[in-house]
C-alpha positions as a Python dict, from the first residue, in 0.01 Angstrom:
ca = {
    (1, 'X'): (0, 0, 0),
    (2, 'X'): (135, 370, -86),
    (3, 'X'): (69, 629, 170),
    (4, 'X'): (125, 1000, 95),
    (5, 'X'): (97, 1279, 378),
    (6, 'X'): (97, 1636, 305),
    (7, 'X'): (195, 1905, 530),
    (8, 'X'): (302, 2279, 563),
    (9, 'X'): (-58, 2425, 523),
    (10, 'X'): (-155, 2701, 688),
    (11, 'X'): (-283, 3101, 693),
    (12, 'X'): (-89, 3336, 502),
    (13, 'X'): (-124, 3712, 413),
    (14, 'X'): (-154, 3759, 27),
    (15, 'X'): (174, 3811, -122),
    (16, 'X'): (357, 3572, 113),
    (17, 'X'): (467, 3224, 117),
    (18, 'X'): (397, 2890, 170),
    (19, 'X'): (637, 2558, 92),
    (20, 'X'): (402, 2224, 110),
    (21, 'X'): (569, 1866, 132),
    (22, 'X'): (409, 1519, 39),
    (23, 'X'): (588, 1220, 193),
    (24, 'X'): (555, 904, 62),
    (25, 'X'): (581, 587, 247),
    (26, 'X'): (534, 179, 181),
    (27, 'X'): (671, 193, -189),
    (28, 'X'): (960, 305, -383),
    (29, 'X'): (837, 615, -643),
    (30, 'X'): (1111, 531, -903),
    (31, 'X'): (843, 440, -1146),
    (32, 'X'): (570, 696, -1048),
    (33, 'X'): (511, 1079, -1139),
    (34, 'X'): (374, 1331, -884),
    (35, 'X'): (146, 1604, -869),
    (36, 'X'): (-9, 1845, -634),
    (37, 'X'): (-387, 1954, -701),
    (38, 'X'): (-629, 2176, -527),
    (39, 'X'): (-998, 2194, -433),
    (40, 'X'): (-1171, 2530, -333),
    (41, 'X'): (-1547, 2487, -172),
    (42, 'X'): (-1799, 2422, -440),
    (43, 'X'): (-1553, 2340, -710),
    (44, 'X'): (-1402, 2040, -806),
    (45, 'X'): (-1046, 1923, -823),
    (46, 'X'): (-811, 2140, -989),
    (47, 'X'): (-453, 2032, -1149),
    (48, 'X'): (-190, 2265, -996),
    (49, 'X'): (143, 2121, -1100),
    (50, 'X'): (325, 1782, -1204),
    (51, 'X'): (683, 1629, -1170),
    (52, 'X'): (810, 1338, -1309),
    (53, 'X'): (968, 1068, -1068),
    (54, 'X'): (1290, 1000, -1256),
    (55, 'X'): (1352, 1292, -1437),
    (56, 'X'): (1252, 1673, -1448),
    (57, 'X'): (980, 1700, -1656),
    (58, 'X'): (717, 1929, -1514),
    (59, 'X'): (411, 2107, -1571),
    (60, 'X'): (210, 2375, -1428),
    (61, 'X'): (-158, 2515, -1433),
    (62, 'X'): (-168, 2850, -1609),
    (63, 'X'): (-294, 3002, -1288),
    (64, 'X'): (27, 2920, -1103),
    (65, 'X'): (287, 2896, -1360),
    (66, 'X'): (571, 3152, -1268),
    (67, 'X'): (453, 3169, -896),
    (68, 'X'): (446, 2803, -769),
    (69, 'X'): (768, 2553, -823),
    (70, 'X'): (714, 2174, -794),
    (71, 'X'): (1052, 1961, -691),
    (72, 'X'): (1130, 1633, -510),
    (73, 'X'): (1408, 1469, -314),
    (74, 'X'): (1409, 1106, -460),
    (75, 'X'): (1627, 996, -109),
    (76, 'X'): (1364, 1133, 96),
    (77, 'X'): (1109, 1028, -105),
    (78, 'X'): (938, 1335, -82),
    (79, 'X'): (790, 1606, -342),
    (80, 'X'): (762, 1987, -259),
    (81, 'X'): (549, 2278, -368),
    (82, 'X'): (690, 2586, -278),
    (83, 'X'): (442, 2884, -347),
    (84, 'X'): (500, 3265, -375),
    (85, 'X'): (321, 3572, -434),
    (86, 'X'): (6, 3356, -305),
    (87, 'X'): (-320, 3511, -381),
    (88, 'X'): (-666, 3464, -218),
    (89, 'X'): (-801, 3273, -468),
    (90, 'X'): (-516, 3057, -422),
    (91, 'X'): (-726, 2931, -95),
    (92, 'X'): (-806, 2565, -96),
    (93, 'X'): (-713, 2214, 26),
    (94, 'X'): (-394, 2092, -193),
    (95, 'X'): (-373, 1760, -235),
    (96, 'X'): (-95, 1558, -332),
    (97, 'X'): (-109, 1239, -602),
    (98, 'X'): (68, 997, -750),
    (99, 'X'): (54, 810, -1057),
    (100, 'X'): (226, 503, -1255),
    (101, 'X'): (354, 627, -1531),
    (102, 'X'): (497, 1008, -1610),
    (103, 'X'): (239, 1206, -1820),
    (104, 'X'): (183, 1556, -1917),
    (105, 'X'): (-217, 1506, -1918),
    (106, 'X'): (-337, 1746, -1602),
    (107, 'X'): (-667, 1499, -1542),
    (108, 'X'): (-679, 1435, -1156),
    (109, 'X'): (-876, 1107, -1290),
    (110, 'X'): (-538, 952, -1406),
    (111, 'X'): (-405, 947, -1096),
    (112, 'X'): (-415, 625, -865),
    (113, 'X'): (-303, 711, -454),
    (114, 'X'): (-414, 1045, -285),
    (115, 'X'): (-333, 1218, 49),
    (116, 'X'): (-572, 1374, 281),
    (117, 'X'): (-525, 1730, 207),
    (118, 'X'): (-346, 1993, 359),
    (119, 'X'): (-527, 2370, 395),
    (120, 'X'): (-415, 2659, 257),
    (121, 'X'): (-599, 3010, 356),
    (122, 'X'): (-480, 3330, 197),
    (123, 'X'): (-584, 3620, 375),
    (124, 'X'): (-652, 3985, 186),
}
């Protein structure tokens, strides 16, 4: 079984920064790809960013491009999301997810494993 645990969420003022972490356990992720999604109240799950586990290929949504950076630490089995210049519209529950093979597809339906989510709230 694969377990994904997010951390690092919280309350921050607009223009500030947060760094989210996703720790994976129970499985080696050498053949997996990782993604970050978010869900605001009353809305569907939205793609944020993804990264291949083996190489450095990355994909970002247009709404976060230039502000957010996804990265990984293979030795720690951990994926990060550095969020800068945060806006109130970034407020959501952020989820870490994993899929069995890398793709630039941004659909949440293609991801097999999900964390429990961490709340990010950006105040005006």
